[in-house]
N, C-alpha and C positions, 0 to 999 in steps of 0.2 A: 715628612719622610724620616727614616731612621739613619743615623750616621753609622756607617760600617767601618770607616777609617777616620781617626782623628789624631793628628800630630800637633804637639804643643812645644814651640820654641826648640825645635830639634836642631842640634848642632853635631857635625861630624868633622873631626880633625884628624889629619894624618901627619906623621912625623917622617920627613925625608931628610936624613942626615941631620943637619943643624937647623933645618927649616920646617916650620909648622904650616901645613896647608889646610885652610879652612874650606872644606868642600861644601858644607852646608852651614849657613849662618842664621841660627834662630828662626827656622822655618816653621810656620803654623799653617795647618791645612785640614779641612774637613771634607770628606767625600761621603755622600749619602747613597743609600741603597738604590740601585738602578741607574746610577750616573754612568756616562761614558766620557772619560777625561783623557785628553791628550796633553802630555808633558813635552814641552819644546824648549829649545835653547841651543846656543852654540856649544862647541866642544869646551869642556871645563866649566859649564854653567851649573853643574850639580844635578842635572836631571837623572843621570844613570845612578849616581850615589843615592838620590832620593828613592829611586825604584828599588835599589838593593835594600834600603831600610824598610820600605813597605813590604818587601818580600821576605823579611826576617832573615836575610842572607848576611846581614852585618848589623852591628850594634851601634847605637848613637853614642857620642861622647857626652852629650847632655841633652836634656829634654825628655819628653814622653811620647810614646806611640801606643794608642789605644786601638786594638783590632777586635771587633765583635765584642765590645764591652770589657775586654781584658787588657791590662797594661802589660805589653810584651817587651818593654824597654829593658827590664832587668831580670827577666826570668832565666832559669838555668838552660843549658844547651838541650837537654832531653825534652823539656817542656816546649822549648822554642821549635824544635824539630817536629814535635807533635802538632803544634799550632800550625806550622807551615804546611804540613801534609793534609791537615783537616780543613783549613779555612781558605787556602790559596791555590789557584791554578796558574800555571806558567806557560807562556808562549814565547819562544826565543827566535831571534833572527836566523840562527843556523839550525833550527828545528830540534836539535839535541835528541834525535831518535837513536835507539840502540840498533846497530846495523845487523846484528844476528837475530833480531826479533821480527816477527811478522807485524802487520798492521794491528791486529787484535792484541798481540802480546805487548806492543808498545803502549797501547791505550791502558792496559792493565797495570803498568808500572806504579802509578801513584797508590794503587790499592795495596801493593806489596809494602810500600813505605808505611802505610797505615796499619800493617799487621793483619790485613784481611786474608782469609783463606780463599784461594782461588778455586772456584767450582763452576758448575753449569750456570748458576745464577749470575755470578760476576761476568762470566764469558758472554752471556746473553746481553747484559748491559753494554759491554764493550762492542759487540757486534752491532747492536742497535745504534750506538753512537757513531760507529763507522758508517752505517747506512745513512744516518741523519746528515752527515757532512759530505755525502755523495761518494762514499768508497765501498759500497756494498759489494762491488765486483772485484775488490782488491784485498779482501780480508787476509789472504795468505801470502800476500806480496811482502817483500822486505824493502827497506828504504831505498836501496840502490836500484830497485825495479820501478820506482815512482818518480814522477816529475817533482820539481820544487814545490809547486802549488799543492800537489797531492800530499807531499810530506808535511806541509804546513797544515793541511786539513787533519792529518793524523795528530799533529801537535794540539790542534784546537780540540779534537775529541778527547785527547788525553787530559787536557786542562779541565774538562767538564766531568770526568768520571767520578770524582769525589764530591760533586755538587758544591763547589767552593763558594764562599761569601764574595770573593773578589778574584777576577782574572787579571793578571799582570802580563802585559805584552811588551816585549822589548824589541823595537824595530821589526814588527812582524812581517813587513813587506820588503825589508832591506835587501833580500837576495832574489827578488822576483821582478819580472817584467811588468809593464803597466797594466796589461789586460789581466794577468793573474793577480796582481795587487788589488785590482778592483773586485775580483771574485772573493778574495780573502776578506776585504773590508766589508763587502756585502754580507759575508757570513758573520763577522763580528757584529755588524749592525743588527742582524737578526737575533743574535744572542742577547744583545742589549735590549732589543724590543721585547724579548721574552723574559726580561727582568734581571739579567745578569749585570753586575757592576764590573766595568772594565776601566783599567788605568793603563794607558799606552804611552810609551816613549817613542817619539818619531822626530826626525829633523826635516820632514817633507811637509810642506803646507797643504798639498793636495790630499795627503793621507790624514793629517790633522783635521781637515774639513769634514771628515765623517763623524768626528766626535761632537758631543753636545756642549762640551766645555773645554776651553783651551787655556792652559796655564803655561806662561812663558817664564823661563828662569834665566838669570844672569848673575855671575859671581856668587853662586851659592844661595841666592835669595829669589823669591818670587817677584818678578818684574810686573806681570799683569795676570789677571784671572778673569776671564770673560766667558759668558754664555755664547754659544754659537747658534744664533737663531736660524741660520740657513740649514743647519743640520737637522733641526727639529722638523723642517718640512720634508727632508730627505727620508727620515725615519717613518716608515709606514708599517704598522704592525702586521706581521705575517702570522695570521691566526693558526694555520695548520702547523707551522713550524713550532710556534710557542706551545701549542697543545701537546705536540709530540714530545718536546723536550721536558715539559712539566710532568707528563705521564711517565716518561722514562726514568726521571730522577726522583720520583715521588716515594718510591719504596726503598727503605734502608737495606743495605746489603751486608752489614756486619753480622 
């Protein structure tokens, strides 16, 4: 398999008045294409800091981060923004939808960041993604007209629109009830079975159980890194879903 993410001795330090906080302590990690990884750990363990590094939302103090064969540790802000919009998809606990935009318009947002001209072709892709996540009858609804689970489905569709190398999910079920959480995790499982690489932060063991690999952090370091054999049994390829997603994303829209 091909490594899509590789970090080498990554360190992140913050200065708080006269105190230096070492949020990450020489962390090394490789994630291969098609993996589904859960990052776990108590508050202050470094898992959110690591996710920010992986999302190119912050820069390391030391170490290297190789994303899609490019060292993004020291590139300038413009190139970093380009890499982020091209290679990464994001799913947040609070959905981060724009309240004035419809479902389709929210899914289009990453294309705007890429500098794409929005037209019938881009709209069709966004409509098809909305349909793929079960929102075909909600295309013109705005976030306040949707349930939490529906808003997270919009966020999932938005994370796919640029056909990213990696989807980063930060507590994707944190604001949802148990039944809706299962629905969202089933959706993420289908995306992974269709070949998408997912790295997810969670503090809930039942949510981490959906991932094929569980990494536990403590005090800015990786405490354990294990394959989740039980998840392998849970992941059954959804052929129709995989074919639909692959066909939808196959054609470039730039």
